[in-house]
C-alpha positions in Angstrom: 28.1 -87.2 2.1 30.3 -84.9 4.2 31.9 -82.2 2.4 35.4 -81.1 3.9 35.9 -78.4 5.9 39.1 -77.7 3.0 36.7 -78.0 0.4 33.9 -75.0 1.8 36.4 -72.7 2.8 37.2 -72.6 -1.2 33.4 -72.3 -2.3 32.8 -69.8 -0.2 35.8 -67.6 -1.5 34.5 -68.7 -5.2 31.4 -67.3 -4.5 32.5 -63.7 -3.4 35.5 -64.0 -6.1 32.2 -64.7 -8.3 30.2 -62.2 -6.9 32.9 -58.9 -7.6 33.3 -60.0 -11.0 29.3 -59.6 -12.1 29.8 -56.3 -10.3 32.5 -55.4 -12.2 30.6 -56.8 -15.7 27.2 -54.7 -13.8 29.6 -51.7 -14.0 31.0 -52.0 -17.6 27.7 -53.0 -19.0 25.5 -49.5 -17.3 29.2 -47.6 -19.2 28.1 -49.0 -22.2 24.7 -48.6 -22.6 24.3 -45.5 -21.1 26.9 -43.4 -22.2 28.7 -42.6 -19.1 32.3 -41.3 -18.2 34.6 -43.4 -15.9 34.3 -42.0 -12.5 36.6 -39.8 -11.6 39.7 -40.8 -8.9 41.3 -39.0 -6.4 44.4 -39.6 -8.7 43.1 -38.2 -11.7 41.2 -35.0 -9.6 44.8 -33.5 -7.9 47.0 -34.7 -11.0 48.2 -31.4 -12.6 48.5 -30.4 -16.6 51.6 -30.0 -17.0 51.2 -28.8 -20.3 48.5 -25.9 -19.6 51.4 -25.2 -16.6 54.0 -24.8 -19.2 51.9 -22.7 -21.5 50.8 -20.7 -18.2 54.3 -20.3 -17.3 55.4 -18.3 -20.7 52.2 -15.6 -20.7 53.0 -12.2 -19.9 51.0 -11.3 -16.6 49.6 -7.6 -16.9 47.3 -5.7 -14.0 44.2 -5.4 -14.8 42.0 -2.3 -15.4 39.5 -0.8 -13.2 36.9 -1.9 -15.3 38.3 -5.3 -15.7 38.6 -5.8 -11.9 35.3 -4.5 -10.9 33.7 -6.3 -14.4 33.0 -9.7 -14.8 34.4 -10.2 -18.6 31.7 -11.6 -21.4 31.9 -13.5 -25.1 29.5 -13.3 -28.0 27.7 -16.0 -28.0 25.6 -18.1 -30.1 21.7 -19.5 -29.5 19.5 -22.0 -31.9 16.2 -20.0 -33.3 14.8 -22.5 -30.6 16.4 -21.2 -27.9 15.8 -17.4 -28.6 11.5 -19.1 -28.9 12.2 -19.8 -25.3 13.6 -17.5 -23.5 11.9 -14.9 -25.2 14.2 -13.0 -27.2 13.2 -9.5 -29.4 14.5 -7.6 -31.7 14.8 -3.5 -32.5 16.7 -1.7 -35.1 18.8 0.8 -34.1 17.2 3.6 -35.3 17.1 7.7 -35.3 13.9 9.3 -33.6 13.0 12.9 -32.6 13.1 13.1 -28.6 10.9 15.6 -27.2 9.9 15.2 -23.6 8.5 17.7 -20.7 9.5 19.0 -17.9 7.3 19.1 -15.0 8.4 21.3 -12.1 6.7 23.7 -8.9 7.1 26.8 -9.1 6.4 30.4 -7.3 5.2 33.7 -8.4 7.9 36.3 -7.1 8.0 40.4 -7.8 10.4 41.1 -10.9 13.8 42.3 -9.2 15.0 44.3 -11.3 11.3 46.0 -12.1 11.6 47.2 -7.8 12.3 51.5 -6.9 13.4 52.3 -3.3 12.2 55.6 -2.8 14.5 57.4 -0.7 15.7 61.4 0.4 19.4 62.6 0.1 18.3 65.4 2.8 16.4 65.2 6.0 12.9 67.2 6.7 9.4 66.8 8.1 6.5 65.3 5.6 3.6 68.0 5.8 1.0 66.1 3.3 0.8 62.0 2.5 -0.6 61.8 -1.2 0.1 57.2 -1.6 -1.2 56.3 2.0 -1.2 52.7 1.7 0.8 49.6 0.8 -0.8 48.1 -2.4 -1.8 51.3 -3.3 -1.3 51.9 -7.1 1.1 54.8 -8.7 1.7 55.9 -11.8 5.1 57.2 -13.1 5.2 60.9 -11.4 2.2 61.0 -9.8 2.8 62.5 -6.6 4.0 60.4 -3.2 4.3 63.7 -0.3 5.6 66.9 0.7 8.5 67.9 2.0 9.8 70.4 4.2 13.4 70.6 4.7 15.3 74.4 5.8 18.3 72.5 3.4 16.4 73.0 1.0 14.8 75.9 1.1 18.6 77.8 1.1 19.4 76.3 -1.9 16.9 78.1 -3.8 17.5 80.7 -2.4 20.9 80.6 -3.5 19.2 79.4 -7.7 17.2 82.4 -6.6 20.5 85.0 -5.4 22.5 83.8 -8.1 19.7 84.6 -10.9 19.9 87.8 -10.5 23.8 88.6 -10.2 23.3 87.3 -13.6 21.0 90.0 -14.8 23.0 92.3 -13.4 26.3 91.9 -14.8 24.7 91.6 -18.5 25.7 95.5 -19.1 29.4 94.7 -17.8 31.8 95.3 -20.5 33.2 92.3 -19.4 33.2 88.6 -20.3 34.9 87.1 -17.6 32.0 88.9 -14.6 29.7 86.9 -17.3 31.4 83.9 -17.4 31.4 83.6 -13.5 27.6 84.3 -13.0 26.8 82.4 -15.3 29.2 79.5 -13.5 27.1 80.2 -10.3 23.8 79.7 -12.0 24.7 76.9 -13.2 26.3 75.3 -9.9 22.7 76.7 -7.7 20.6 74.4 -10.3 23.0 71.5 -10.3 22.5 71.4 -6.6 19.0 71.2 -6.4 18.7 68.7 -8.4 21.1 66.5 -6.2 18.6 67.6 -3.9 15.9 65.3 -6.1 14.5 69.1 -7.7 13.1 67.5 -10.9 13.7 69.9 -14.3 10.1 71.6 -14.1 10.4 72.4 -10.0 13.5 74.0 -11.3 12.0 75.8 -14.2 9.3 76.8 -11.9 11.5 78.3 -9.5 13.4 80.6 -12.0 9.9 82.2 -13.5 8.4 82.4 -9.7 11.3 83.9 -8.6 11.0 82.6 -4.6 12.0 79.9 -2.8 9.3 76.9 -1.6 9.2 76.3 2.2 8.3 72.6 0.4 8.9 70.1 -2.1 6.7 67.5 -3.7 8.5 64.2 -3.8 7.1 62.1 -7.2 7.3 58.1 -8.2 10.2 56.9 -10.4 8.1 54.5 -12.4 4.3 53.1 -12.0 3.5 50.1 -10.0 2.2 49.2 -6.8 3.3 50.0 -3.1 4.8 47.0 -1.7 6.8 48.6 1.5 5.9 52.1 3.0 7.3 53.7 5.9 6.4 57.1 5.6 3.7 58.1 7.6 2.3 62.4 7.5 4.4 64.5 10.1 7.1 62.5 10.6 10.5 63.3 10.4 12.7 61.3 8.3 16.4 61.7 7.1 17.6 59.9 4.3 19.5 56.7 5.5 15.9 55.5 5.6 13.5 54.0 2.6 9.9 56.2 1.8 8.4 53.4 -0.2 8.9 50.5 -2.1 7.3 50.0 -5.7 6.9 47.2 -7.3 6.2 46.9 -11.3 4.1 43.6 -11.7 3.9 44.4 -15.4 6.3 41.0 -15.6 6.5 39.1 -13.2 9.4 35.7 -12.2 8.2 32.4 -11.3 11.4 30.1 -9.4 10.7 26.9 -10.4 12.4 23.4 -8.6 14.1 21.5 -11.1 15.3 17.8 -10.1 19.0 17.2 -10.6 18.6 14.4 -14.0 16.8 16.9 -15.3 19.5 20.1 -15.3 20.6 19.1 -19.0 17.6 19.3 -20.3 16.9 23.3 -19.5 18.3 26.1 -21.5 18.5 29.9 -21.4 15.5 31.0 -23.2 13.2 27.7 -23.6 10.0 28.6 -24.0 7.8 27.4 -21.4 4.0 27.0 -19.8 2.4 28.2 -16.1 -1.2 26.6 -15.1 -2.6 27.7 -12.0 -5.1 26.4 -9.6 -6.9 29.2 -10.0 -7.3 29.8 -13.3 -8.2 26.5 -14.8 -8.1 25.7 -18.1 -5.7 28.5 -19.0 -1.9 28.6 -19.6 0.5 31.0 -19.5 3.6 31.8 -21.7 7.0 32.3 -20.6 10.4 31.4 -21.1 13.9 30.6 -19.3 15.6 33.5 -18.5 18.4 32.2 -15.9 19.9 29.2 -14.2 20.4 29.3 -10.9 24.7 27.9 -10.2 23.8 26.6 -7.0 21.5 23.2 -5.8 19.4 22.7 -3.1 21.0 19.6 -1.0 18.5 18.6 0.8 15.2 18.6 -1.9 18.5 17.8 -4.8 16.8 20.5 -6.8 18.1 23.4 -8.9 16.7 26.8 -9.1 15.2 28.3 -12.4 13.2 31.3 -12.9 11.4 32.4 -15.3 9.5 35.6 -17.1 5.9 35.9 -17.9 4.2 38.6 -19.0 1.3 40.0 -16.5 -0.4 43.2 -18.2 -3.4 42.3 -16.2 -1.5 41.4 -13.1 -3.4 38.4 -13.0 -0.1 36.6 -12.0 0.1 37.3 -8.2 3.4 36.5 -5.9 3.5 34.0 -4.1 1.1 31.9 -5.8 1.5 28.2 -6.6 1.3 27.0 -9.8 2.9 24.4 -12.1 5.9 25.0 -15.3 6.0 23.1 -17.8 8.6 23.0 -20.2 9.0 21.7 -23.5 12.3 19.7 -24.1 12.9 18.7 -27.9 16.0 17.8 -28.8 15.9 16.6 -32.5 16.3 13.2 -34.1 19.1 11.5 -32.3 20.3 8.3 -32.3 17.9 6.1 -29.5 17.7 3.1 -28.3 14.9 1.6 -25.7 15.8 1.4 -21.9 14.8 -2.5 -21.1 17.8 -3.2 -24.3 20.0 -2.0 -21.8 21.9 -3.3 -19.8 23.5 -1.2 -17.3 25.9 -2.3 -13.7 26.5 1.2 -12.3 29.7 1.4 -14.3 29.4 0.4 -17.8 26.0 0.1 -19.8 25.6 -3.0 -22.0 23.8 -4.0 -25.1 23.4 -6.9 -26.9 24.0 -6.5 -31.1 22.3 -9.3 -33.0 24.4 -10.7 -35.9 23.9 -13.5 -38.3 23.4 -16.8 -37.5 22.0 -16.7 -33.9 25.3 -14.7 -32.9 24.6 -11.9 -29.9 27.7 -10.2 -29.4 27.6 -7.7 -26.5 29.4 -4.4 -26.7 29.8 -1.3 -24.4 28.0 1.8 -25.3 27.6 5.6 -23.9 24.6 6.6 -23.1 23.1 9.9 -23.4 19.6 11.8 -21.9 16.7 9.8 -21.0 13.7 11.0 -23.1 11.2 9.5 -21.7 11.0 5.3 -22.5 14.4 5.8 -25.1 18.1 6.7 -24.3 20.1 8.5 -26.4 23.1 6.9 -27.9 26.7 8.8 -28.0 29.3 6.4 -28.9 28.9 2.0 -29.2 26.0 1.7 -31.7 25.2 2.2 -35.6 22.3 3.6 -37.3 20.8 -0.2 -39.0 22.3 -2.2 -36.1 20.3 -4.8 -34.3 20.2 -4.4 -30.9 18.3 -7.2 -27.8 15.6 -5.8 -26.5 14.1 -8.4 -24.7 15.9 -12.2 -22.2 18.9 -9.0 -22.0 19.0 -10.7 -18.4 19.4 -14.8 -19.8 22.1 -13.9 -22.6 24.2 -11.7 -20.5 24.1 -14.8 -17.7 24.9 -17.1 -20.7 27.3 -14.8 -21.6 30.0 -14.4 -18.6 29.7 -18.5 -17.8 31.0 -19.0 -20.8 33.6 -17.2 -20.2 33.9 -18.7 -17.2 34.1 -21.6 -18.6 36.6 -20.8 -21.0 39.1 -19.7 -18.2 38.7 -23.0 -16.1 39.7 -25.0 -19.5 42.9 -22.3 -19.0 43.7 -23.5 -15.9 44.0 -27.1 -17.0 40.0 -28.2 -15.3 38.3 -27.8 -18.1 38.7 -32.0 -19.5 37.0 -32.3 -15.1 33.4 -33.1 -15.0 32.8 -32.0 -12.0 28.9 -33.3 -12.1 30.4 -36.8 -13.3 33.1 -37.0 -9.7 31.2 -40.3 -7.6 32.8 -39.6 -4.0 33.0 -42.5 -1.8 32.8 -45.5 -4.4 36.0 -47.5 -5.0 38.2 -47.6 -8.1 38.0 -51.4 -9.2 40.3 -51.3 -12.0 43.3 -50.7 -9.9 42.3 -53.4 -6.9 45.3 -56.5 -6.7 42.9 -59.7 -6.8 46.2 -61.8 -6.0 47.2 -60.3 -2.2 43.7 -61.0 -1.6 44.0 -64.4 -2.8 47.4 -64.6 -0.2 45.4 -63.4 2.8 42.7 -65.9 2.0 44.8 -68.9 1.8 46.5 -68.0 5.4 42.9 -67.5 7.2 42.6 -71.4 5.8 45.7 -72.7 7.0 45.4 -71.0 10.6 42.0 -73.2 11.0 43.5 -75.9 9.7 45.9 -76.0 12.0 43.6 -75.1 14.9 42.0 -78.5 14.6 
């Protein structure tokens, strides 16, 4: 039996329509069974949320602060116990701890500048006898250093001797003015000898002897060690020349280099200890006496001066050692360092509340002591903070704020993972127009026959 050509065309188009309806029906069945949401059409994506736009139109736009511009905001979040266990959340109680640490620095032994004396002359002359004749020689206070011949000094001695004789001669005079003038001449000559470095003992000896000496002995003003000498026997010396430099080593200084971040721990009067490789196992006690007001820009260190007693002169200048400065700040509110999220502009910790709620809170930190930070503001004693898993909580907190911002802009109902680009929206297809096109093609085929 031969089927008319018109019937074959109708059967073919009916089969196509049934196939399309089967595809639509299977898609509807999958949506119902799997709980999928209908695909997002381009019309829905680009359709503005008029309600949200109206709400935003009435909002007052305020300029963001510096922190808001640089730091993304964060929100509190709730985490179930199972999820806390999965991400490894651990907490600790904020409490007061006794914070102490030890500042270690390299130190160099130097002279105590306050115990260095220069021996200079006030007159010119020639060195006759040199009693202290090498650098490093120990001297005692009042020990002879050298003898000096000076014509000026001899003349001043003669003036003093003549003033004494004149005073003796006027003792029998009945005029009190004469006695007063003679006494003034003696006092003036005595003061001149003192200016020429004569000691009181030397002046008394001259007064008893009654005749000037051709040379005078120069004595050491302090006890110590000769660290510099320019005097030589027979040498002509002038007032501007320094004959000896004598250092008292009973106390010495140690110059230590402390790093910039450790400077808040250093205070005047702090006790310290010094260890040296020359004396293994021994420690020398001292204290901080000065903090220099400038920074070494190459090493980023600050120089700190410490003073150490040195009765046996075991500590010698230019020795190197290790300075240990004990720092004890007493009981302070402190938290572990791993609990702090530091972005450079602010420090954040997560405070744990009841029912799995975690609150991000900005705090102000003090100096770090070991593995603990001192807290100045932002936390109270007894609160509980997160010490492990903070990075995951921080990411989740920032993500929540981002989602809320998208919802405020009218995008909260859009789920981007459900967008199916390239698929046709079958619900809006006009099947009537397709039938008309099929009928027209069929009539054109019959006319051609």
